[in-house]
N, C-alpha and C positions, 0 to 999 in steps of 0.2 A: 712402293717399289724401291728396291735397292738402287742407289744412284750409280754404283760402280758396275752394275749389270744392265745390259740392254738386250732385249730379245732379238735374236738373229734368224731363228727358224721356228716353224711350228712342228710339234712332235710328229705328227703323221706325215709330214712332207719329206722326211729324211729317207734316203735310199742308199744303195751300195755305192752310188756315184759320189756320195758325200764322205766316203771313207778318207780318213786323214784330216778332215776339216775340223777346226775349232768352232764350236757352236755354243750359243746360250739359249736355253729353253726355259719356258715358264708354264706352269699348269698345276693340276691337282694330282695328288698321290692316289693312284688307283689301288695299288697293293704294295706292301713292303715285305720282303722275305730276307730273313737273316740266316745266312748259311755259314755262320761261324766266322770264317776268315773273310767273307765277302757279304755285302748287303746289296740286294737287287731291289730296284724300285721300278714299277710301271708308272710312267708319267703320262698324264692324259690332258689334252686340251681339245678344242673343238675339232681339230683335224684328225685326231686319232691318238694312238698310244705308242710310246717307245720305251725300251728297257734302258734304265740308267744303272750303271755298276759303280759301287763305292768300294775301292780296293785300298787298304791301308798302305800297301807298298807304293801305290800310285799317288795317293794324297791322304795322309793320316788325319789331318784336320777335318777334311770333308767327310771322311769315314766316321769319325767320332761324332760329328754333328748329325749324321744320318741316323744314328741310333735314337735320336729324339723324335724322328718322324713317325706319324701315324696316318692311317687312311684319311683322305680328303684334306690333308694339310696343303696349303698353297705354297709352292716353292719356286725358286729360280736356281738353275743349275748351269754351270759352265763346264764344258768338257770336250773330249775328242771323240769323233765318230770312228769306230773300229769295226771291221768285218767280223762277224761271228764265226767261230769254228763250225764246220759243216754239220757236226753232230748236234750243235745247239741251235740251228736255224729253226725258227718258228713260222711255218707257212700260214698260220691262222691270222696273222696281222701283216699289214702292209710293210712295216718296218722290221719284219722278222729276220732279215739277213744281216742287220747291223745292231750295234748297241753303243751307248755313249758312256765312256769312262770319265767320271766326274773328278774335277780337280778344284771345284769351288761350289759351295752350296749356301743359299740364303733362304731361311724360312720366312716367307712373306706374311703368312698368317697360319694360326693353328685352327683346328676344327674339332667340334664335338663328334662323337661317334654317331654316324647317320642312323636314322630310325629304320632304314632298310638299305641293302647293298646297292651301290651304283652300278648295276649290271642288268642285262635283259633276263627275261624268263623268271622274274621274281614272283613268288607267291605272297602277294601283299594285298590287303584290302584296298580298294580304290579310294576310299575316304582318307586313308593314311597318305596315299600318294598325292591326293589333292591338297591336304593340309600342308605337306612339305613339298609343294610343287617345285620349288627351287632346287630340291634334291632330285626329284623325279625327272626334271628336264635335263639333268646331266647324263641320264642313261642313253646309250648309243641309239636305241630305237626311237626314243622321243626326240633326240637331237636330229635324227634323220627325218622324222615327220615334219618338224618345224622348218628344216632346211628345204625339204621337198615343197612345202607350201610356198615358201619364198620363191622357188623356181617357177611354180605355177603362176604366181602373180607376175613375175618378170616376163614370162612367155606371153601372158595375156596382154600386158602393156606393149610389148614388142609388136604383136600382131595388129592390135587395134591402132597403134600409132602409124604403122605402115599402111593401114587402110583408111586413113583420113579421119580418125576419131579424135575428139578433144576430151581430156579428162577434166571434169568440172565438179567441184564440191558443192553439195547442197546442205541446207540447214539441219542441225541436230535438234534445235528447239523450234517446233512448228505448231500447227493448229490440229486439234483433235477432230477427225472426220469419221463419219459412220461407215458402215459397209465393210468392216474388216475385223481383225482379231481385237482383243482388248488392248487398249493403249496403256503405256506407262505415262503417268501424268507428272508434271513438274510445276509446283506452285510458283507464281510470280510474286516476288517481294515488292517490286515497284508498282505492281498493279494488283492490289489486294483482291482476293476472291476470284482471280482468273488463273488459268493454267496453260502451260505449254504441254504438248505431247511429244514424246520421242518418236521419230518416224518408224512406221512399220515397213516402209520402203520409200524411195524417193519418187513414187509414181507421179504425183501431181507436178512436182518440180521439173521432172524430166520432160513432161509434156509441155510445160511452159517454155523450157529451153528450145523445144522444136518450134514453138510460136516465135521465139526470139531469133530464130534463124541459125542456131548452132549446127543444125542438120545431122551431125554425127557426134553423139555424146556417149561417154562411158564414165563409170565410177566404181571403184572397189570401196564399198562403204559399209558402215555398221548400221544394222537395223534392229528394232526392238519390238517384241510382242509378248504381252503378259498372258501366256497361255500354258496349259499343262505340258509338261516336258516328257521326252523319251530319249532313246539312244541317239537319234539323229536330229534332235531339236534342242535349242538353247534359247533363253530369254533375250540374249543379245547375240547376233550372228552376223556373218559377213556375206554381203551380196555383191556379185558382179552385175552391174546395172548397165544396160545398153539401150539406146534409142536412136532411131534413124528416120529421116524425112524422105518423102517422095518414094515410098517403097510399098510393096505388097507382101503377102505371106511368103511367096517363093524367094523374094529378095532377102528377107530376114533369115529364113531357114538356110539358104545357100551360104550366106556369110558366116552363120554360126557353125555350120558343118566344117567350113574351112578353119574357123577359130579352134574348134575342138580338136580337129586333126592336128593342127600346129602344136597346140598345148600338150596333147597326149604324147605325140611323137618326140617332142622336144624334151619332155620331162621323164618319160618312162622308157623310151626306145621302142615301144610297141607300135606296130603299124596300124593305121585306122583307114578303112575303106569308106569312101563317100561316093554317092549320096547315101544317107541312112535310109532304112526302111521307114515308110509312113503308113500309119494305120488310123482309121477313124475311131473316134471315141466309141461309137456304136459297135464296131467290129472288135475293139479291144475288150469291151465288156462281154460280148457274146462268146469270144474265143477263150478269154483268160479270166473273166470275172473281176477285172480291175482296170482302172485307167492308167495303171503303172505296171504293165506286164513285164515279167522276167522271161525273155525269149532265149535264154541259154539252154533250154530244154523244151521238149514237145509237150505231150499231154494236153493238147488243146481240147476244149469242151465242144461237144456235138449236140445240136438241138434235135431231140426226138419227140417233141411235143405232139406232133401230128400222129405219129405211130402210137404213142402212149394213150392218146385219146380214144383209140379203137380197141384198147385192151380191156380185160375184165378186172385188172388190178386197180381197185378203187382209188388208192393213193395217187396213182398216175392219172387215171381218167378224170377224177374230180378236180384235180389241180388244173388239168388242161381245159376242161369245160368251164372253169371259173375264171378263165383269162390268164392263168398262170403259165409256168414253163416246166418242162421236164428236160434236164440236160444230163449228158453222160460223159465220162472219160474212159477211154480204152487204155489201160495200163498194159502196154504190149509185153508179151513174153513173161508174164509175171504170175500166172495162175498158180504155178507150183511154189512161188516164193511166199505166198500168203496162206498160212494155216487158217482154220476157222476162227481160232482165237485172235489172230492178227486182223482178220476181217472185222471181227467184233470191235476191236480197238479202233479201226478206221471209222466204224459207225459212231462210236463215242466221240471221236475227234471231229467228225462232221457236225455233231450236235454242239460241240464247243464253239464251232464257227457259225452257229445260228440255224443250221438245218434241223428239221424235226426228225430226220432219220436218213438212212442211206440204203438203197437197194443195190444188189450186186448180181452179176452173172459170171460164173467161171466156165470158160470154154476150153475143154481139154480134148485130147485125141479120142477119149471115150464118150465125148458128147457134152451136153449142157448140164451144169450143176448150179441150181439156183432156187431159192424159195419162192421166186416170183414167176418162174418159167411156166408153171401150170396155168397162169392167168392169160397166157398168150397162145393163140392158135399157131400151128406149125408154120403157116404162111406168114403170119405177122412176126413171129420170132425170127424167121429168115430175113424178113425185111429190116428188122431191128439190127441183126448182126451185119447185114450189108451196109446199113447207114453208119454203123460204128467201125466199119472196115475190120471186122473181127477175124482172127485166124486162131487155129488151135494153139493153146498155150496162153491166150489173153485173159485178163480179168477186167471186167467192165463194172463201173460204179455209176450210180444215178442218184440225182436229187430232184425232188418234185415239190412244188409249193404253189399256192394261189398267188403269192407275191413273187413276181418275176425277178425283182432285184435281189431278194433273199436267196433265190436259187443261184444266181450268178455269183454273188459275193461269197456265199458259203462254199460252193464248189470250187471257186477260184482260190480261196485260202487252202482248201484241201489239196488242190493241185500243187501249190508251192510246198506244202508239207510233204507230199509224195516225192517231189523233186529232190528234197533234202534227204528224206528217209532212204530213197533208192540210190542216192549218190549220182544223180543224173546231171548235176550242175557243174559245169567247167569253171572252177574258181579263178582260172587265169584269163578267161574270156572277158572282153569288154563289148557288150552288145548294146549299142545305141539304137534308139528308134524314136520317131516322132509320133505322138498321138495328136491328131488334128480333128477339127470340126466338133468341138465340145458343144454341149447345149449352152446357149447364152444365159439361160435362167433356170433356176430350180425352185420348187415350191417349199416354203418354210411353213411347216404345219403349226409350229408354235405361234408365229406371227400372222399366220393366215394370209400370206402374200408371197409374191415371187421375189426372190433375191438374186443378185448377180452371182453366177458360178465363179467368176474370176473377180471382176470389179465393174462398177457402173460405166466405165469408159471404154469397155470392149466393144468393138464393132460387130454388128450382126452381119452374116453373109448376105450379099446383095440379093440373091434369089429368095431369101427368107424374110426380107424386110416387110413385105405385105402381111406376114403372119404375126407381126410384133404385138398388135393389140388383139387380134382375133384368136390366135392359138400360140400364146407365148412359149409354151413348153416345147413346141416343135422348131423353134428358131435356133439355128446353129450359129456359133460364133466364129469369127476369124481368129481363133485361138489355137495355140500349139504348146505342147509340153515336150521337153526332151527327157527321155527315160534312159537310164543306164542300169542294167542288171536288176530291174524291178524297183528302182528308186527314181523318183522325180528329181532331176538335178537342175532343171531350168524350166521356166514357163513364161509365156508372153502372149501378145496379141497385136493385131492392127487396131488402132484406136478410132473412136468416133471423132471426126474432125468437123462435122457440120452441126451447127447449133440446133436446127430443127430435129435432127435424129437424136441428139443428146436430150432434148426436151421430151421427146417421145419415150426414150428409155427411162428417164426419171419418172414419168407418169406411170409407166407399167410397174415400176418398182415401188409405187405408192408415195412418191415425193410430191408435195405441193411445190409450186414454183418458188414460194417464199422459203420453204425448207431447203430446197436445192441451192438457192442463192446464199442462204445462211451458212450452209455447210461447205459449198464449193465455189463461193462467189468469186474468189480471186482467180480461179481457173476459168470459169465461165466468162468473166470479164476479159481475160486474155484471148479467149476464143472469138471475141467480137472484132478482133483486130487482124484477121487474116491468118488462118491456121492451115498449115500444109497437111496433106495426108501423111500419117506417121505411124510407126509401130516399133516394138522392141521386145526385149526379153530380159529376165532377171534370173541369175543362177544362184543357187545356194552353194557358195564357194566351199564352205566347211564340208558339205555332203560330197561335193565333187572330189575334193582332196581325199576324204575318207575312203571313197570307193576306188580311186586310183591307187591308193596305198594298200587296199585290201583289209582295212580296219573294220571293226565291229561297232565303233562308237566315234562320233565326231569329237568327243572330249579328248581323244588321243591325238588330234591334230590341231587343237586350240591351245595356246600357251597357258591361259588362265581361265578354264571353263567353270561353269556353275554345276551344282549337283541337280538331281531331279526335282528338288524342292526349291530350285533357283537360288541356292546359297553358295557363297564362296567360302570354302573351309579355310583357306589360307588367310584371308583378310577378315573373316568372320562377318562378312556383309550378307544380308542387310543387318543393320544394328540400330539401336535407339540413338537419338540425337539429343543435344542439350535443350532444356526447356526454352532457353533464350532464342535458339534458332527457330523453334516452333512459333514462338510469340512474334518474331519478326515476319514470319510467313502467314500470320493470322490463322494458324492451324491449332485445333484442339483435338487431342487424341482421346477417344473414348474406348472403354473395354467392352 
């Protein structure tokens, strides 16, 4: 940095009130325009852009030096703020009423021509953006995303501090434990043949902090899972982790509703009404076909299994009599919107989602039009229309199968597809809701045993405790997920805090006492020394920020993300290491 110049203002901070002031600015050259007798430069820093004018009559030396400047050069400029002529005012930028007449220029650094323009709405492959992330982050939209994320973190800390929480860091090098996603392993040089695991979450440590008497803990922390990636998943991600002692489900939910309201209103200016809607896991699946329902639009699913079982349409009746389901959706006022070809396309889409087919009934002012209507008596058809709350102009679609879950999930996916296709989704809405009373356990067909739907420390509901050994599939958990616009942004539970219940849980999961202590001994040992009732929640902070910003990928709100094959294109990680390093770690690589 030039010793004779010291920055006095940021580019985007200048207003008409600064007219007549002598200022020193530093930043990057966004654009340079040579108009013969004058050179105009848009100078950019984090705060915004200001126009700098080089006039040979004002300062010839600065004007001549400005001829050397190219886009993305880093410069320092000293000059006078002047009001623009009215005909030259630029309403598109904050500093559009003024410009800076330069009388001194210092080129702090030159720059190669960037691989893509430093501006928004560029048509550039994402891989190029990720390779040159340091250029990509200069774009206003990316800078806005990173700044917004900072504000979210700040608001979280403000709220939790005001509500008596203590921020505590937990280890990054820990022990590998079962019952989760695949761990990232780190070999130990000092203890050959042994490995650390990078934490999938601080779950065990935050429970130990409750045993330790911290009572209210939080942490904004990095977590690691070696799993297949997608638009809203990364191998390393950021989690807001919260745990509380002496609480029940309502306590955790109430505090988190106030937290979300505070964060959203503080960072977006949008109002959030609390309490949020609560829906059981069972109802979410029956109405929406997913435990992450998007409630910004209707198209709820209707169960017509009992009616279908009395029809002569074999696809329906056989599915119903085999213990399956028949569910339908009434696409209101849409019969005329769908041609026969478009209905056939819906049938194919249903098959993509796993259904074997799709039945339909079009109800117009002229009556019923449907290939399945002939299999229903007039009385039964009227009963079906009443159940579906059908009116002239409606189109009804149905999925049937002997596998009830297949019906729910395929029709649920078709519901979301229709919501997008028919433009029923309010993209500005923020629809929060809680899904509660999840199943505690689910059957793993591959391992032929029950596994925890969340984790082995989730507490069963008190009224279901007697079913734990007799009918494990019927046991509900004191678990809750927070859903925003069809995406899970947070999930948690009340934990098991009594040793005898924890031992019963391990037994149902197929753990011997020896295996349980070998895997979770440090937690079980802590439980022997007085464990308070406790529970908490963990948020996917990247997902929350993505949704609040209206983005399609979490990669656009993470400074240095990985690609879908878990690679960093900028640093070219992962990469081979020197043989010496492998030898020190007692590792031999085989092809």
